[in-house]
C-alpha positions as CSV (number, residue, x, y, z in Angstrom):
1,M,90.1,82.4,85.4
2,S,87.5,81.8,82.7
3,E,84.3,83.3,81.6
4,E,82.5,80.1,82.6
5,S,83.3,80.9,86.3
6,L,80.6,83.7,86.1
7,P,76.9,82.9,85.9
8,D,75.3,84.1,82.6
9,D,73.4,86.9,84.3
10,A,76.6,88.2,86.0
11,R,78.5,88.2,82.7
12,A,75.7,90.2,81.1
13,E,75.4,92.6,84.1
14,H,79.2,93.3,84.2
15,A,79.8,93.4,80.5
16,D,79.8,97.3,80.4
17,V,81.9,97.5,83.6
18,L,84.5,95.0,82.6
19,P,85.6,95.6,79.0
20,E,86.6,92.6,77.1
21,Y,85.9,90.3,80.1
22,P,87.6,88.0,81.1
23,E,90.8,89.4,79.5
24,Y,90.5,92.7,81.2
25,A,89.9,91.2,84.6
26,E,92.9,88.9,84.1
27,R,95.1,91.9,83.2
28,V,94.0,93.8,86.3
29,L,94.8,90.8,88.5
30,D,98.2,90.4,86.8
31,V,99.1,94.0,87.7
32,A,98.0,93.5,91.3
33,E,100.3,90.4,91.5
34,R,103.2,92.5,90.3
35,I,103.0,95.1,93.1
36,P,105.9,94.4,95.5
37,P,105.2,93.8,99.2
38,G,105.2,97.1,101.1
39,R,104.0,99.0,98.1
40,V,100.6,99.9,96.7
41,M,98.9,101.1,93.5
42,T,95.6,103.0,93.3
43,Y,92.7,101.8,91.3
44,G,93.4,104.6,88.9
45,D,97.1,103.7,88.7
46,V,96.2,100.2,87.6
47,A,93.8,101.5,84.9
48,E,96.5,103.9,83.7
49,W,99.1,101.1,83.6
50,L,96.7,99.0,81.5
51,E,95.8,102.0,79.3
52,E,92.2,100.8,79.6
53,G,89.2,101.3,81.9
54,G,89.2,103.5,84.9
55,P,89.3,103.3,88.7
56,R,85.7,102.0,88.9
57,Q,86.3,99.2,86.5
58,V,89.5,98.2,88.4
59,G,87.6,98.4,91.6
60,R,84.9,96.2,90.3
61,V,87.4,93.6,89.2
62,M,89.0,93.7,92.6
63,A,85.7,93.4,94.4
64,L,84.7,90.4,92.3
65,Y,88.1,88.5,91.9
66,G,90.7,90.3,94.1
67,G,90.7,87.6,96.7
68,A,92.9,85.6,94.3
69,V,95.7,88.1,94.5
70,A,97.3,90.6,97.0
71,W,94.1,92.7,97.1
72,W,95.4,95.0,99.9
73,R,98.0,96.4,97.5
74,V,95.3,98.0,95.2
75,V,93.9,100.9,97.1
76,R,92.0,104.2,97.2
77,A,94.0,107.2,96.2
78,D,93.3,108.9,99.5
79,G,95.0,106.1,101.4
80,V,91.9,105.1,103.4
81,L,91.8,101.4,104.2
82,L,89.2,99.3,102.4
83,A,85.9,99.4,104.3
84,G,85.0,96.1,105.9
85,H,88.6,94.8,105.5
86,E,90.5,97.4,107.4
87,L,91.9,95.2,110.2
88,E,93.0,92.4,107.8
89,A,94.6,94.9,105.5
90,L,96.3,96.7,108.4
91,D,97.8,93.5,109.6
92,R,99.1,92.8,106.1
93,Y,100.5,96.3,105.7
94,R,102.3,96.1,109.0
95,A,103.7,92.7,108.2
96,E,105.0,94.0,104.8
97,G,106.3,97.3,106.2
98,T,104.0,99.4,104.1
99,P,104.3,103.0,105.1
100,L,101.4,104.2,107.1
101,K,100.3,107.6,108.6
102,E,98.9,107.2,112.1
103,A,95.4,108.4,112.5
104,G,94.6,111.5,114.4
105,R,92.1,111.5,117.3
106,A,89.4,112.9,115.0
107,A,89.8,110.0,112.5
108,E,86.9,107.6,112.5
109,G,87.9,104.4,114.3
110,H,91.4,105.9,114.8
111,L,92.7,103.7,112.0
112,P,95.8,104.8,110.1
113,R,95.9,105.6,106.4
114,L,98.4,104.5,103.9
115,D,101.2,107.0,103.4
116,M,100.6,107.3,99.7
117,R,103.7,109.5,99.0
118,R,106.0,106.8,100.3
119,A,103.9,103.6,99.6
120,R,102.8,104.2,96.0
121,W,104.5,102.1,93.4
122,D,104.7,103.4,89.8
123,G,105.5,100.0,88.3
124,G,108.9,101.1,87.3
125,E,110.9,99.0,89.7
126,R,111.4,95.3,89.1
127,A,108.9,93.3,91.1
128,E,109.9,89.8,90.0
129,G,109.9,87.2,92.8
130,H,107.4,89.2,94.9
131,T,103.8,88.2,95.5
């Protein structure tokens, strides 16, 4: 990924959101690629791992460039599936065996949530060979 891949106005617009772009975005995407199948990290977890930025900055990187990596593995802390991509993400979670909590009848759309207690990855385990 290079800075040239963004239009000039987009670089200027996101300069405050993406510190040290494109290096920050590349680091976020690198962390996303390290998350093993069946596991997830929150936006805040990724920022903490990098010791830079915060959940919003990580979320912005994922929104702009996450399609290049396993985007479904970087999630909201409450385990709610990514709006607009719920069904695709759910298919991927089920294929990878990611722990889910089945939705109650009152849940909007009756979609499950991620079981964050069991699915969350702290980055401590080796993830080599996984994508």
